[in-house]
N, C-alpha and C positions, 0 to 999 in steps of 0.2 A: 504494499500500500504506499503511495507517495506521501511525503510529509504534508503537502498542501491539502490533502484530502482527509487528514487526521481529524477525528472528532474530539473536542476538548470538553471535559466535565468539571463541574464545580464540587460536587459531592457524590460519593459512591452510594450504591444501593445494595440490594440483596442478590440480584441475578447475575450469574457469571457472564452472561452475554451483554450486560450493561444496559439492557432494555429499560430498567427502572432507575438509571443514574440521572442526575440532574445535569442538563447541558449548561456549560459555563456561560454561554451567551444569554440563556434564559435567566440564570441567576443574576447576571449583571443588569439586565433590563428590569427585572423585578425589584432589585434593591434600589436601582436608580429611581424607579417610579414611587416606591414607598418613601424614600428619603426626600424626594421633591415634595411629596404631600406633607411630610413632617415639618418642612420648612416654610409652609404657606403663611404662617402667622407673622413671619418677619421678612417676607418677600425675598427669600433666598432660594427659590425653587431651582433655578438654573445651576447655582453653585452646588447644591445638594445632589442634583441630577448627575452632574459631571463626576462628583466624588463617588457616587454609586457605580457609574460606568467604569471608573478606573480602579476601584479598590482592590479587585481581584484579578487585574490584568496579568499579574505575575503567575497566574495559573496556566497561561498559554506557554508552558514549557514542558519538555519531555520529563524533566525532573519532578515537577509537581504531579503530573499524571501518573508517574511511577509511585509517588507517595500515596496516591489513592488506592494503590494495589499493594501497599505494605512497605514501600520504599522509605528511604531516610527523609527527614524533615527538610523542607525547602522554604526559603524566605520568599513569600509570594506578595508581600505588601510593599516592598521598596520600589518595585518597577513602576507602579502607578504614580508614586510620589515623584520619581525622577522624570517621568513623562510630563507631569504637571509643571514642574519648574522649567524644563526644556521648552515647553510650549508657551508658558505665560510669564516666565521670569520671576521677578520679585513677588508678584501677587499669586503666582502659582504655588509659593511656599505656604500660603493659607491652606490650600488643598493638600499639600504635601504632608503637613502635620497630621491631618485627619486620616489620610490614606495609610501613611506609614504606621500610624498608631492604632489602627482599627482592631487589632488583637491585643497588643502589649500595653496600650495606653499612650496618652500624649507625652512626647519626650521633651526634654530641654532642647532649645535651639542650638545652644553651645554649652559647654561645660557639662561634664558627665552627671547623670542622675544615678539613682540606685538601681543596679541591675538592668539598665536600659540604655541603649546607644543613643547618642544625640541625633537630632535630625540632620545636622551637618555631616556626621559620620555616615548616616544612611544614604544621603544624597551622593556621597563620594564613593560609595561601595560598588564593587564590581559584582554584577548579578548574572544569572543565566540569561542567555539571549532569547527573546520572545519569538514565537512563530508569527510571521507576518500576517497570517490569516486573521489575527485579531483586528487588524485595520479594516478587514472586509465585514467582520461580524459585529463590530462595535463602532458606532458612529459618534465621534466626539465633537461637540460644538467648537467652533473656532474662537468665539468671543466669550470672555467671562462677563457676567452681568452681576454687579454688586447691588445689594439691597440699599435703599435710600436711607442711610443711617443719619439720624439727627445728632449732630456733634454736641458733646459736652465739653466745657472749658477745661483744658489741661488733662483730659482723660482719653485722648485719641488712642494711646497704646492699650489702655484698659478696655476700651470699646472693641478694638480689633481682636484682642485675645478672647474677649467674651463671645464675639461672633464665631471664632474658631471652635470654642467649646460647644456652642449651640449646634454648629454644623457637624461636629464630631458626634454629638448625640443623635442627630438625624440619621447619620450613616450607620453607627453601630447598632441602633435599634432596628433599622431596616434590615441590616444583615442578619441579626438574630431572628427577626420575625420570619423572613423568607426561608432561612435554614430550618427553623423550627417547623414551619408549615410543610416543607418538603419531607422531613423525617416523620412527622405525624401521618401524613398521607401515605407514606411508605408502609406504615403499620396499620393502615386502614382507619385512622382516627381523624377527627376534625379539629381544627384550631379553635380554641374557645376564648376568644378575645373580644372586647368591646361588647356591643349589643346591650347597652345599658338603657334604662328609661331616660326620656328627655328631661332637660332641666325644667321644662314646663310642668312635667308630672311631679317633679320634686317640689316645685313651687306650690302646686295644688295641695299636696300632702302637708307641707309646712303651714300653709294658710289655715287648713283645717285644725292642725295641732295648736296653732296660736289662738285661734278662736276658742277652742276648748279651754285652754289655759286662762284666757281672759274671763270667760264665764265662771270658771272655778274660783278665780281670784276675787271676783266681785261678790260671789255668794259666801265665800269662806272668810275672807279677811279684807273687806273694803277699807281703803285708807290711802294716805298720801303717797306711800311708796309704790303701791300697785298702780295708782293713777299715773304717776310719773313714768313708770316703766312702759305703760301703754303710750304715753305721750312721746317718749323717746323713740319707741318702735314706729309709731305712725309718722313722725317727723322724718326719721332716718330713711324710711322707705320712699318718701317723696324725693329724696336726694338721688335716688338710683337713676333718675333721668339725666343727671349731669354727665358730661362726656367722660370717658375713661381717663385714668391718671392716678394721681396721689390724693388720698383722702385720710382724714383722721376721724376716729370715733372716740370722743372723750366723755366718758360717763363714770360718775363715782361708783365705787364698788357696791354691788347689789342692785345696780340699775338695769340689769338684763342685757349686758353687752353680747353674750354668746349667741342667743337666738336673734337679737337685733342685727348683728353683723351678718349672720347667715341669711336673714330675710333680705337685707340690702344686697348681698352678694348675688343671690339668685335673681332678684328683680333686675339688677344691673347687667348681669350676664345675659339674660334673655333679651333685654333692650338692645344690647350691642353685640349680640351673636358671639359671646365668649362661651367657652366650653366646659369649664369646671371650676370648682371652688377648692382652694388649698388653704387649710387652716393650720397656721404655724404656731406652735406652743413652746414656751421657753424651757420647760422642765419635762424630762422623761416621766417623772413621778405622777404627773397629772394627765398625760396623754390619754390614758385609758378612760378617765372620767369624762373628758370632752368628747372622745370618740363615741362613748356610750350615749351621751346626750343626743348626738346626731343619729346614731343607730336606732335609738328609741323613736325618734321622730319619723325616720324613713323605713322602719322595719317592714311595713307592708309591701314595700317595693323590692325586697330581697336582701340577702346577707352581703351582697357584693357592691352595694351602693357606696358604702363608706369604707375607704381603705385606710388602715392605721399602719403607719410605717415609721419606725425609728431603728436605731442601730444597736440594740442590745445583742442581737445575733447577726453574724455575717452571712448574708444569703449565698455568697460565693461558695461556702463550704457545704451547701445542701446538694451539691452536684452528685451524681451517681445514683439517684433514685428517680423513678419516673413520676414527675409531678405535673404533667401537662394537663391533667384534669382539674387541677386546683386553680380555679379561675382567679381567686384573690391573690394567690402567689404570682400568677402571671401578670396581674395588674401591678403588683408591687414592683416588678422589675422595671416598669416604665411609667408608672403612675397613670395607667389607663382606667380611671374610675371617675365618676361624677364628683365625688367629694373625697379629698385626701386630707387626713389629719396626720401631721408629722411634727417633728421637733425642729427647733432652730438649728441644732447641730446638724441634723440630716439635711435640712433645706439649704442652709448657707454653705456648709462644707461641700455639698454637691456642686454649687455654682462656681467653686474654685478648684474642683477636683481634676484629676488626670486619668483615673482608671475608668475603663469601659463600664464596669458595674455601677459606679456612682454617677457617671455622666449620662448614661443611657436615657434617663427619665427627663433630662433637661428640656428637650423640645416640647414635652407635654406641659411644662410650666407656662410656655407662651400661650397667649390667648386665654388667660385665666384671671379670676379674681383671687387675690392672695390676701388673707387676713393675718396680720402679724399681731397675735394676741400678746398682751403685756409688752408693748413695743419699747417701754423704758428699759427692758432687760437686754437690749441689743449689746453684744459683747464690746466693752469699752476699748480693749487693746486692739480690736479689729474694726472699730466703729467706722472709720472713713472708708476702707474698702467695702465694708458691708453696705454703707449708705450708697456708695457708687453702684453696687449691684442692684439695690432696690430701685434707684433712679433709672438705671439702664433698662430694667424690665419694663418700667412704665414708659420710658422714652421711645424704645425701639422694638419692643416685643409684644405689643398689644396686651399688656397686663394692667389691671387696676389693683393698686395696693392700698390696703386699709390699715393705718397705724392705730391699733385698738388698745386703749388703756384707760385706767382711772387717773393716771398722773402723766399727762402728755409731756414727753421730754422736749427740751427747748432746742430742737434740731432744725428749726426753720431759718431760712435766710433772714426773715423778719425778726427773729430772736437774736440777731447779731451773731449767729453761729457761722463761722467762716466756711464757705462752701456748702451751706445748709440747703435743705429741700426748698424748692420754690413751688408756688401754685398748689399748695396743699389745702384742700377744702374740707371744712368741718361738716360731718354728717349729722351730728347730734344738735339739739337746740343749744342756745348759748351756754357754754360750760360754766361760766360764773353763776348765772342764774340757777342752773341745774345743781351746782354744788350747794348753793344757799338753800335750795328747796330740800336737798337730801342731807343736809348737815345735821346729824343726829347723835354726835358724840362730843365729849369734852376731852381735849388732849392736853396733857401737861407733863412736864419733866419733873421727876421727884428726886433726882440726884442718885447718889450711890446706895446700893442695896446689897448687903451680904446675903449669902444663901440662907443663913438663919433668919434674917429679916424677911426674905421672900417666903420662906416656909411659914412664918407666922402669919403673913398676909393671906397666904393660900388657905391656911387652916381657918381663918376668920370668915371667909366668904363661902357661901353655899355654891355659887356658880362663878368660876373664873377660868380664864385662859391665860397662860404664861408662855410667851414665845422667847426662846433664847437663840444664840447665834451658832451653837454647835451641838453635836449629838452627845458629847461627853458631859456638857453642862446639864443638858436635859436629863440624862441618866442619873447624874449626881443629885439633882433636885428631887427626882422620884424616889431615890434611896432615902433622902432626908425626910420627906414627908411620910414615907412608909406606905405599905400596901393597904389598900382599902377599896371596897367595891365602887366607891364614888371617884377614885383616882384613875386617871388615864394618861398614857404616855404615847406620843406619836413621833416616829422617826423613820427615816428611809432605811434604817437597819431592819425594819419590818418589811416583809414583802407586801405588795399592793393588796392582795387578797386579805391579809391580816389587817392592814390599815382600814380597808373597807368595812370589815367586821367591827373594828373599834369605833369608827365614825358612825356606823349605824347605831351602836349602843349610846354613843354620846348624844346624837340627835334625839333618840328616844327619851333619854334622861332630861334633856333640856326642855323638850316638849311637855313632859309630865311635871316640870317644875321641881324635879328631884335634885339633890346635891350632885354637882358634876364639876370636877376640878381637873383641868387638862394642862399638861406640860408638853410642849411641842417644839420642834425646830421650825424653821421658816416654811416648811412644806405646807403647813396649814393655811398660809397666806395665799396660796396659788389657786384661787377660785373655789375653795372648799366652803360649802354652804353650811355654816354653823352660826348661831346667834347667842352671844354671851352678854350679860349685863356689865361685865368688866373684863378688860384685856390689859395685860402688862407686857411691855415689849422691851427687850434688851436693846440698848442704844445701837442704831444702825442708820442706814440711809433714809431720807424722808419718804421716798417712794415705798420702802418696805413698811414704814410706820403707817402710811395710808392704807396699804394692803391689810395690815393687822387691824386697823380701825374698821375695816369692812367686815370683821367678824364680831363686831360689837353693835348691839341694837340694830341689827341688819334689816329688820322689818319695820323699824320705826315705831315699835309698840310701847317704848318707854320714853320718859322725858330725857332731853339732851343732858341736863345737869346730873341725872342719875346714871348716865352711861359713860363710864370713864375709860380712857385709854392712857395708861401711865407708862412713860418712858423712864428707864432706869439704867444706870451704869453698874457694872459688876466688878468690884475690886479683885475678886478671886479668879475671874475668867477674862483674860485679856482677849480682846477681839482680834481676829486675823488682820494683818496690815491693810488688805483691800477694804474690809468693812470699816476699819478705823478711819480710812480716808473719807468714806461716805458719811460716817458719823461726824467728822470734822466739818463737812459741808452743811450738814443739818444744824450743827451748833452755830455755825456762821449765820444761817438764815434765821435762827431763833432770835437773834439780837434785834431784828426788825419786825418779825412776824410771830412773836410768841403768843399774841392774843388770838391768832387764827392760823395755826401752823399748817393746816391742810388746804388752805385756800389756793385757787389756781395761781395767783401772783406769787405765793410763797413757793409753790412747786416749781414754777418757772425760775425763780431766783435760785432755788436749790440746784437745778440741773445746770444752770449757767455757771454756778460755782464749781460743780463737779467737772464740767468740761474745761473750765479755765485751769483748774488744778491739774487736769490730765492732758492738757492740750498736746504736749509732746509725745504722749503715749497712745493717741487715738489711732495711730497706724504703727504700732510698735515694731512690726516686722518690715516696715517701709515697702509694702507691697505695691502701692500706687507708684512710688518712685521706680521700683523694679520694672513695672510695665512701661513707664516713660523711657527708661534707659534702653530698653530693648525694642522700642517701637520702630526706629529708623531702619534697622536691618531685619526686623521681624524674627528676632532670635529669642522669643519668649521662653523662659525656663519653667514650663508648665509643671514638671514634676517637682521642682523646688517650691513653687508657689503653693501647690497642693499640700506639701508637707509643712509649710509655714502657716497656712491658714487653718489653724486648729483651735476651735472654741474651747475645748477642754484638753489641756496639754497633758495632764496626768492621766494615764490610761486606767480605765476601770474594768474589772472583770465581772460579768454576770454569774451569779451562783443560783442554781435552782433550789428552792426550799420545798421539801415534801410536806407542805403545811397541812394538807388535808387529803382525803381519799382521792379527790379529782386529780390533784397534783401527782400522786403516786401512780394513778392510771396513765396519765399523760407521759410520765417518765418511762413507764413500761412500754408504751406505744412507740417511743423513739426507736426501740430495738427492732421493730418489724414493719412499721407503717410505711407505705410508699409516699404519703403526703406529709413530708417532714416540715415543710413551710407552714402548713396549717397548725401542726402541733406546736411549733415554735411560737406562733402567735398566741395560742391558747395558754402557753406556759408563761407569757409575759407577766401576768399577775402574781407569779410565784418566784420572781427574781429579786435578788438583792445585789446591788452593784457594790463591789468592794475595791479599795485601792490595790494597786499591784503588789505593794509590800505585804499587805494583809493576805492577799490571795496566796502568795508563795508561802507565807507562814502557815496558813490553813492547810495547804497542800503538803508541806513537810511534816505537819503534825498528823497527817492521815485523816483529817476532819472532812475532806471532800474527795470525791472520786469522779473520774471521767466516764462519760457515757458514750459507748460505741465509738472509740477512737478510730477504728478502721474505716468507719463510714464518714465521720464528721471531723476528724482531726482533733484539734484542741478546742472544740467549740462548746460542748455541753458538759458542765460540771454540776454535780449535785452535793448538797450537804448530807453527810452520812452520820456525823456525830450530832444527834439531836439535842444533846446536853448543851450545845453551844447556841441553841435558839430557844428563847423564852417567850411566853405569852405577854409578858410585861414590856420587854424591850427589844425583841427581835434577836438578831445575831448578837451573841455575847462578846463584849470586848474587854473583859476583865484582865486578860493577859496583858502585861505591860507592853509586850512587843506589838500587839494589835492596837493598843492605845496610841503608841507613837505613830503608827500608820494612819490612824483615824484623824490625826491633827491636820492631815492634808485635805480633809473634807469638811465643808461648812455645814451642809444640811443632812 
């Protein structure tokens, strides 16, 4: 057979005669078409199409075809990258990054990254010669067409790198999807992706739910708080007609932000033909409760409407099992769901990522409404690059962003924040008037309080919540006041299923008017619906004080003067340096606003002071400068940037707690189930995240054991020494070695 008549394949099949193998030309056309569709929300269809056509051009070699029959590995990604640069020069490098990295990940342009060649090295590499037949089978457009990017001042390099990541996402997702489809059909199966109810249907279900809530509120507890929640909801929904872009939703704690933001998001998405709602939460510890709120609302539409995604387990290690029937797992790979609930870590680190697994979903962020819950929690040391990413999504990727908070950070250009957000529109009614109407607590600083003094105050009150700055302090206070059925302890050393049970008991005791004394870390401030007549808060930032205040007189059923939020310092427990700086800003603001410490003007003054103190640290890794430095020659160090943009730098290990029978059944299922992704999600309520030092201490003590290492590597660890887990405090940290490790963790 002559070389010109050789048939080239992309993927092998089952039949020796190759009748069921996938033609390479078919794969390239399929990927090109899917990638172009993926890029439609940022007008980059032609670039994505070309990337799809070129990504596997390197398979037009005898070497790769031999590989399909069991031969040695062949680099098939470099050829397309080299063609792009030869054909289009400097701007061909944009495609070269994408094509060269579509398996290994985005490389550094120059300067070696970890276990990955630079793009420069790849472009200079000698590769196998391609069969010229590729030029007959694949028609490459002659002209590159760039999307109409609206430029941002001094951010040209950042915008270009952002575009490369987005195109990379379009390509790798298209490649995965076409390959997955081929192998499923080879096994007589169908691809189970998409096919979700329309956003209009979600809107109808939410409307019905909100109407039921309103009717119940009127009949059960009519009053100013419920009336204001309805007012906020109605007013905010009217703003959904405003054009896409940047919005804020500033509503005091307890004002109904969660459902109001979802109602706005659905109304706005339908009005402007956007496609999904992405709800971004600052803490892993509360993602489950927010996801549950939305699942309960949309439950009649099916289990796959709300996708909950964070990074406790690494999806890459689930390979080796057939999970193609698991629709939620498939959606998790690329966020193909109407509602995505995720963490700030997962969301923002993905926007700066280099790996295919993390970048794959990025194109599905475009054309979405993104709700940033507790926007004041944006990571300070990465604040400027994070703000640049938010602005870029709104500016060039058809996204609407809602900065949703009770204490709006002073990040606007009009707040005199250098390089701040412009044209941010408030969704809620006037925040100052809203604060005045919902002002239902008295806040004051009571100075220093020893643990003995705190214990005396706790004993004197029937119902009180005390929030401290670290888990060791919470545990010590619990030990001091002693065990009692009215005493409760909350910490992230408890798994979520345990905390859920404790919170249920707390709410029942509060509702019945029974004694209820709770000592907690800051986790209770994150949207937990409890209502105490008194809250004590260890000195911290003013935004955290406002969150704590939201747990006091939440329903407005008591007089303001009878509902106290007391701030105190603790001489025995020095605050971590980061919290101490926030506390310093709060003390600074108190000098001028002590009479009304939670008023919007006080909050604005607080954040301005925080940003002033932190100005040189708001891009601690100098990531924006890195983008600028590499813009001229397009030598962006993608791998380095990804390693530098880490919201949580100290690595945490998830440990599975066999807390109840369900947890034990799920752990057992890991050993034989084909749908591991589903089980991993069901196991989320049974995880406790521990610092790396503590993890290795537990491991060396034989307190934990690995589950199925042959299948999942170092992925699943379970606690086997149950003596180290108590009903009162969760994982036991009495060992001094563990206590030293725990100093790394605030909550």
